[in-house]
N, C-alpha and C positions, 0 to 999 in steps of 0.2 A: 507883473508878471515874474517877480522874485519869489518863487516857489518851487517846490520838488512835484513833476508830475506823478499821478496816483494810476497805477496800472489795476485793470480790472478785466479779466480774461484777455483779449488781445487789443484792448482798447486802453488809449490813455487819454484822462482828464486832468483840468486845472479848475480851481475855486476862482469863478469870476466875482466881480465888486457887488452885484447883486445878492449875493450867496447861492446862486446855483451852479452848476458843474458844466464846462466847456470841453468839447472833447478835443484834442490836438493832434492825435495821429492814431492809426490803427495798424497793426500788423496784419499783412497780407499772406497767409499760409500757401499759396499757391505758387506766388513770385517769390516768398522771402525777402520782401522789404517791406517798409514802411510806408504808407500812403498821410501824407500831412494835410491836414485842414487849412483854411486860410488864418484861421487863429494860432494853429499850430507852427506856421511857417514864420509869424511874427513871434511866436513864443521861443522857438528855439534856436532862434538867431540872439537872443538874449541869455540865453544859459551859457555860463562857464565850463567848458569843457576842456579838458587836457591829456593828452595821448604820452604814455611812455613806450619804448619799445622794447623786446627783450631779444638781443639778436644771436643767431645759434651759431655755434663756436666749433671748431677742431682745435682738439689738445692734442699736440705731438711732445713727447718727451723720450728721455733716456735715462734707463736703470741703472743700478750701481754696476751689475755686470756688463755695461755697455749695450745691453739691448734695447729697442726701441719699441713705444707703443702709443696708439692713437685712440682717442675717446672722443666722443660727442657731448656737448653740454650746451648749456645757454648762458648768457651774460647780460645783465641790465646796461643799459646804455649810462646809466647814473653812475656807474662805477668808472667809466670813461670820462666822466666830467660834461657829458652833456645833459641838455635840460629838456623836459617837456616841450611837446608841440601843441599849440593853441589851435583848434579848429572850430568851423561851425556845426553846431550838431544837427544841422539838417540835410547832412550829406550821407551818400549811401555807402554802404559798408566797403566796396571794392576801391571806389575813390577816395575815401577814408583812408585805408591803408597804405595806396599809394601814396597818398600827401605826408604820411608820417614815416614810411621808408626813405622817402626819396632825398631830403635833408640829412638823414642818418647817414645813408650810404656815401653822401659826399664827406663827411666828417671824419669816417671811420680810417684809421690808419690800416696799412698792410699788416703789420704785428699790432693785436689790441691789447695783449698783456703777455709779460715774460717774466717768469720767477724761475731762478736757478737754472735747471735744463729743461725747462716745461716753455713751450711758446703756443700762446693760443691766438687762431687766426680764425677769418669768417668762415662759416660754412656754407660755400654758395647753392649746395642742394637742401639746407636745412629748413625748416619751418620757423616763421618770425611770429611771435606772440606779442599783442597789441593788447597794453593795459590802460584802462579808460578810469579817470576820475571825473567825477561830476560834483561840483559846488553848487549849492542854491541855498533857497530860504523854503522851509515849511510854511503851512497855513499861520501858524503863531510867532513868525517871523526869526526861527531857531535856524542857525546856520547848519545846513546838514551836508555832508559829503560824502560820496558813495564811490566805491572802487570796485570795478566790474572788469573781468576778463572779456576779451573780444572773442565771441564764439558763435557758431552758427545757431539761429534760433528757427524753430518750426512749430514748435508746442508750447504748452503752458511752461514755466522754468522748473526744474528738477529742484529740490532743497538739499543744500548743502550738508545736512548734519545726516542724510540717509547714507547707508553702506553703497559702495557700486550701484550709484544714481545711474550711472550710463546703463548698467543692466536691466533696469526696470522696461517694463512693456508700454508700448505707446498707448493701449487702451487704457493706462492706469490715470493719463491726463486727457480723457474725454469729459467734457461738460455735458451730463445728460441729466435730465431732470428726473429720475427715477432712484431705486435703493438697489439697482440690479448689478453695480459694477463690479461685485465681485465673481458673480457666475459669469459675467462677458469676458472679463479676466483670465479665469480659470480655463473657460473654453478656449480662448485665443491662446493660451501657452501650452496649453496640453493638445490643442487641434481636437476637441470632443464638440458634440452638438449642445448647442446653449439649451434648448429645451430640456436634454438630459441631464445637465447640470443641474438646472432649476428643479427638477423634480429628485433629485439626490438629497440636495438642500434641504426642501421640503420636508423628507423624510428624516432627516438627521433632527429638525427642530422639534418635530412631534416626539423623538426618542428623549432628546435632551429638555426641554423647557414645556413639553406639553401643550405647545403652542401652535398658531399656524398666521403667523404676522409679520414673516421677516421679509415678506414683499414689500411692506409698508413701513416698516423700520431698519432694514438692512440686516447683514450677515453679520454675525459674531465670529472673532476668532477661533474660538473653541469649536463653533460650527464646522469650519473650514478644517479643523484640526480631526474633529471626529470623522468627517468625511474620507480623510485621507486614509483614517485608520481602518474605514470601513471598506476599501476599494484596494488597502493595500501600497498606497501612495506612502513615498516620503515625504517629512514636512517640516518647515524651519520658520518662526514665527519671532521677529526682530521689533523690537521698539526700543527709539533712545539709543541706538547704535549696539544694542545688546541683544541677545539670543534669549528668548523667555522659554520656548519650549520645542522640542525636536522628535521627529517621528522617524525610524528607519523604514525604508523601502524605497522603490523607483517605478515610473519617474518622482522627483523631488518636487514639492510644491512649495516655493519660499516667498513670502512676502513681509513687508514692514508696516506697522500700524504707525500711523500719525494725523492728530487731530480728527477722529472721527470717519477715517480713510483708510483702505488699504492700497499698498502698493505692489503689486506682484514682480517677482523678477521672471524674466523671458529666458535667461540664458542659464543651462542645467549645470553649466560649469559652476558660476556663482551660487546657484542653489545648493550645488553637493558642498560648497566650501562652507557656506552657513551651516549646513546640517551637521558639520563635522565640528562645529563650535561647542566648546564648554557654555554650559547653562547655569553653572555656580560661579559664584564669586572667587576670582583669584587671589589669596594672599599676596600682596606686595612685602617681598623682604627688605629691612631695611639695611642699608649700606654701611657697612663697618667704616666709621672714620678713624684713619690712621694719623697719630700725631706726625706733625712734618718734621724732616730732618734737615730743613734748610734754616742754617744760621741766619741772624739780622742782617740787614743790610749795612749795616755800620761796620761790620765784620768783614763783609767782601772787600777782594782786592782790586785794585787797577789791573787792568787786561793789558799785559806786554807782548801778547802772541806769542809766550812761551810755553809748551806744553807740560805744564806741572798740575798735578791734582790739586785741585782746591775751586772756591768758589770766587768770581769774578764779576766785576760790573762792567755793563756796557751801554752807552746810549741808547734809546728805545730805535732811534732810527739808522742805527750802527750796525744791528744785528746782521741784515742782508751782506753788508760789505764782509763781515766776519765768517759768515757763511762762505760767501764765495772765496776767501781766502783760504780756508781749510779744503774746498774741491781744487781750487788751483793746485794744492801739493797733495793731491791724490785720499785725502782725507775725507770721512763721511760723517758727520755731526748728526745725532738724532735732533730733530726740530719739534720744539712743543709750541703749538699754535695758541694765540690768544682769541682770534678770529679767523675768518677765513682768507685774509690775507696779511695778518700782520704776526711775526712772532714774538713770545716772550721769554725763551730761553733756548739754548742749544746744549748738546750734551754730549762729551767726545769720552770714550773708554781708551783709557792709555794701556797698550802691551808693553811688557817686557822686550820683546824682539824689536820692535820699532823706536818706541819712546825710552826704553830703559827703564821704565817704572810703572806700576801698575796704580789704577785709581780713576778717579772720574774728574774731567774738568768741565765746571758748570759757569756758562756764561748767562749771566740774568739781565734781563733788560729793565733798564732804571727810566721811568717817565721822566718827563721833563720837569715838574716841580717836585722832584722826590726830595729834596731838602726840607722844602717848607712842609710838606705830609709828613716826614718823618719826626720833626718839632712839633707838629700839631699833634703827633700821636704820643709825644711824650710828654707834652704839658696835661694831655687828658687824664696819666697814670690810670688806666682803667684795666690794666694788666695785658693789653696786646703790645707785640713787637712788630717794627715795620720790617717787612720782607720784600720791598720793592714793589707794593701792589700800586695801583692807580687811583686817583682821588675817588671814583665811584665806588670800586670795590674797598677801599679801606672804608670808606663813610658807612658802607653795608656792613661791614664786621662791626664798627663800633657800635652802630646803631641795636644789632643784635645783643654784642656786649652789655650795654646799657640797659636794655627790656630784660635780658635774663638776670641782672643785678636785683633790678626793681622788683623782681618777682621771688626773691629771696626773702622767707618770713622767718622773723626773729620770734621764737619761743622762749617764753620767761620762765625761768625756775621757781618754785616755790617761794624760795627767799626773795627773790626779786619782785614777785607779786607784793609780797607782804610791804616790802619797803615802799612801792609804788602806792599801796592802799594807805599805808600812814603818812605818805608824805601830801593826800588829798584829804585826810582825816576821812575817811571811808566814804567820800562822796564823790559822784559824778563830777566831772569837769565841766560839762555841759548844762545840766539841769540842777546839780546841787541835791540830788537826791540820795539818800543814803544806800549803798552798794552791802547786800548780804551775801558772803560767799561759804 
């Protein structure tokens, strides 16, 4: 039973001991639920499946001018220290969502998160998102872990690499044993007669390829492009998230090509957006790297809460308290973030009117093992200076420096080459054959 079920169409199967495949469940498009077989009921009781909730939150805060604002966002419960819920896999979606939400709602505090003058609370009207993690073994006993967002299903799954996959027409996912998917989608998107579209495509094929076999082999994207040009429609052809060809006109027929199949967009807003995209490669400009003006950490001073321009060191977990001290005195330092929830530095601009001096006060966060990291960088003697980086960041900088130094090639002058040849008697050090230069 320790394997991942394989889905073909709306049916999921597993490999049995005799080599055959047995059906475990089938998706019912009418009711929107899975129907389990007897084998499937036993199988999904053994599958390990974890669920993690993302709760909706309301963020209320106060700006520098004392005006207030309210934002809506989401927060994973892992940020609050809550762990995932483990539930049987043979439960229906409404029951599963209720089982995941119930213990989370009991453990949620009244204030989820508070930072400076921002307060995060639960949004009672916001939608919850349930993330599903499935762990099992494939047919070769390799551990497989799959994470899937809890979403409504009613058709074949859309591909994540598609642009605007929610705007694809439902006819793109119909399983029909013919090669008429393109005219079927075109007729549905533009509300045209199916037979008329087929006749137009036959005419286009005779003009382009001098053949009449598209009903057996399918329609090419070039045929659709020529059909749009002949009828005055606009067109946009997408492949691997890149627009290959566009054609001006209205209405716009946009589609993406993937694995021998075309998926047409039913929304004109999305089609027009794709039609306006560039079809040529856009050159990405390299960002100019400026040399840092921050002195080494050994030159930073101890912070004594005196507003004198300079660079000061503060423990990494002490920056929030120092920012609170600034705010209590009506001062608003600039915050430099290291991640979504942690700070790496505070910057405060001194003014002549308030502090009696001009300049910037820098408060740098020092990680827990900063003395050991600084000593390690000093022993390496690779030309790097320690400026308060953490171990992962400093390790990456050291790695890049060592690789760059290893790529530097030393070019010998003519005299150096002659000395080297004389040292080895004009013979190769490996095969001892004579070298002629």
